[in-house]
N, C-alpha and C positions, 0 to 999 in steps of 0.2 A: 563311480557308484554303479553297482549292478543289482540285479534282483534274482532271487531264487523263487521258483514257483513250486510249492510243495502242496500237493493234493488240492490244487486250485487256489492256494493262498500265496500272495506275493509278499516276499520278505526282502527289504532293502539290505544291502551288504556294502560295507566300506572296506575295500581291499587296501592293504597296507603292507608293502614289501619289506619295510624296515622293522616293523613290529609284528603284530598279528592282526587278524581281521575281526571286525565288529559287526554284529547282526542286530537288526532292529527287533528288540523284544516287544516294542509297541505293536508291530505287525503280528508277531506271534500271539500276543494277548488278544488280538481281535478275533481269534478263533473262539474264545469264550464270550467276549462282549465287544462287538464291533463298534458300538457307540461310545463306550467308556473304558478303553483298554488300560488307562492309567490306574483305574481302581483295581484291576486284576494284578498289575505289577505291585501296587502298594500292599495288597493282601499277601502276595508271595513274600514280600520283604518284611512282613510282620512276623513271619515264622522264625522260631529259634534255629531250626535246622538251616534255613536260608542265611541268616546272619552269621552262623558259624562257618558255613561254606564260604561266604564272601570274605570273612575274616581270614580264613586259611589261605584263600587264593591271593589276597592282597599281601599277606605276610610272605608268601613265596616270591612274588614278583614286584613288590613295591617297597623300596627301602624307606620311603617317607610316610608309610602308613601309620596313622595315629592309633596305636593299640590301646591307649588309655580310654579314648572315646569308644573304641570298639568293645572293650570289656564292659563299659557302662551299658551299651546297647544290648550286649549279650545277656546281661542280667535282667533287662526289662523285656526282652523279646518273648512273645507268647502271651503276655498279659493283655487283658482286654483294653487297657488304657494305652498300650504301646502303638504308636503310629510311626511308620517309616516311609519315606519317599526317596526316589533316586537322588534328587537334589540335596536332601538332608544328609543322606549317606555320604555323598561325595564331598560336600562342603565341610562336614564335621570330621571325617576320618582321612581326608586327602586321598580318597580312593581313585584308582585309575582304571579299574575294570568295568566301570559303568560311566557312561556320559549321556548328557541330555543335549539335544540339538534343536535349534529353531529353524524356521524357514521351510522351503519346499520339501526337503527330506527330513523334517524335524521328527522329534520323538525321542524315546530312550533307546540307546544302543548299549550292547554289552559285548565284552570279549567273547569269542566263540565258545570257550569252555563254560563261561557263565550262561551264555545264551542257550547252550545245549542243556544245562541243568534246569533252566527255567522251562524250556520246552518239555522236559521230562515231567515237570510238575504239572504242566498243562495236559500232556498226553504222552505216555510212553511210546505209543505207536507213531504219533506225529514226530516225536524226537528222532526215531530211527529213520523215518523218511527224510527228515531235515538233514541229518548227518550224511546220508547217502547222496542227496542232491548237492550239498555243500562240497563234498569231496569231488564230485563230478565236475562242478563248475570251476573249482580250484585247479583241477588238472588241466582243464581247457585254458585257463588263464596262464598257467605256466608254459604250456605249449606255445601259446600265442606270443608270450614274452620271449621265449627262446628263438622263435622264428624272426621276430623283430630285431633282436640283437644280432643274429647272423646276417640279416639283410643290411643292417646299417653300420656294422662295426668297421668295415673298410673306410667308409666316409668319415666316421667319427675319429678314427685313428690318425687322421692327418689334417682335419679341419674342425671348425667349431660352429655351433649355431649362432645366429646373429645376436640374440639377446645376451649371450655370454661374452660377445665381443665388447660390449659396453663396459664390462668389468676390467679391472686391472689384473690380467692373468699372468703376465710374464713375471717369474720369480725374480726377486732382487738378488744381486750378487752379495754374498755374505761379507760382512766387514771382518777385519782382523780380530776385533774384539769378540764377535760372534764365533769365529773359527777357533778361538782359543778355549772355548767352553767344551768340555768333554761330556758327551751324552751317553751314559751307560746303556740307556734303552735304545735298541736298534730301530724301533719304530720312530723314535724322535729324531734319529739321524735322517730318516726319509722326510719327516715332517719339516725339519729345518731346511733341507735341501730344496723342497718344493714350496713350502708355505712361509718359510722364514721365521718359524716359531715352533716351540714344543707344544705338546698337547696341553700341558698345564698352563702355559702362557696363553693359549687360546681360550681355555676355560676361564681363566682370570679376567680376560678381556671381554668375555661374553657370558656373564653369570646368569643371564635370563634364558639362554638357549639350552635345550636338552641335547644329549648326544655328544659327539666329539667333532674335531675339526674335519675329519674325513667324511662325516655325514653331510657336510655342507659343501663338499667339493663338487664341481660340475663334471660332466662326462670326460672332457678333455683332461682335466686334472687327474681323474681316476685312471685314465689310460696311461698318462705319464707316470703316475705313481706305480702302476703295475710294472712298467719298464724299469723304473728305479729299483724296485724290489729284486728283480732278476739280476740286474747289474750289481747290486750290493752283495748278493749271494756269491757272485763270481769274484768280486773284490775280496770278500772275506776268505774264500778258499785260496786266494793267491797270497794271503797273509798281509794284506795292505792295512796299515794303521787306520784307526777310526777317523782321526782328523783328516788324513789324506783322502779317505773315502768320501767324507763329507764335502770336501772341496771339489772333488771330481763330480760327485752326484749333483751338486748345486749347479755346476757349469753345464752338465748334461740336461738338467731340468730347464734351465734358461733356454738352451738351444731347442729342445723338443717343444716347449710351449710356444716359442716363436713360430715354429713350423705349424703347430696346431692352430694358430690364429691367422695364418696366411690364407688368402684366397677365399674368404668367407662369402664373398658375393657369388662365387661359383657354386658353393653349397646351397645358397638361396635358390639359384636357378635349378639345381638338381632336385631339391625338395619340391619345388613348384612343378617340375616336370613329372615327378613321381605321383604327385597328387592330382 
């Protein structure tokens, strides 16, 4: 959690490297009404233009968006009797661009594109300052991330953090039955070699999780996966058959993950020393 300071106003930001970033529109609304920002947000969401904007955004980025309910809201938007809240919008349309949070950093958050649209409704001038400050902080975040990666990559490449040691990280040797299956998708060749399953098999086993099998891999697995990708390219150029490549890559994955899980106590000492 970070904060932007725009013309004296603090705005909480949730950074998310895998998706996009969400800004607190509750904080932005406090520019107009510090005591009741939720009413400002509700007034914004009553507008027909707002509903149409949110609908287009969700249509572009959300395959589960409920367009039937959206069309009903669009028809009613702008009427004196029309009332809209973030919770009602999300629960009725399965929207993902707006979220409501409880707790210390609670309030209504919106994807940056939606938050910028809201800020423009509040004040065009404020929106421009917000975008400028957001881009500055985002640049600093990326620089810091790059520095951390360079600093720790050597350690990560041959050892693993203690919490990951608790998991079963060593890939299983593929059975004859598994080896007999031809996977036309080269990505699944790597998935089988390292995780012992295809992307579809993982999705079927984890229907409640979003993303794919690689989104839930730890750092050591991602390092190993990168190495397997390079080796697979070499094997393909050599004309090696897919089944043979799968067999070799699985053996290499087992060997590399064993190395990555060795001497984790040394890593603990090094991390403690650095801190």
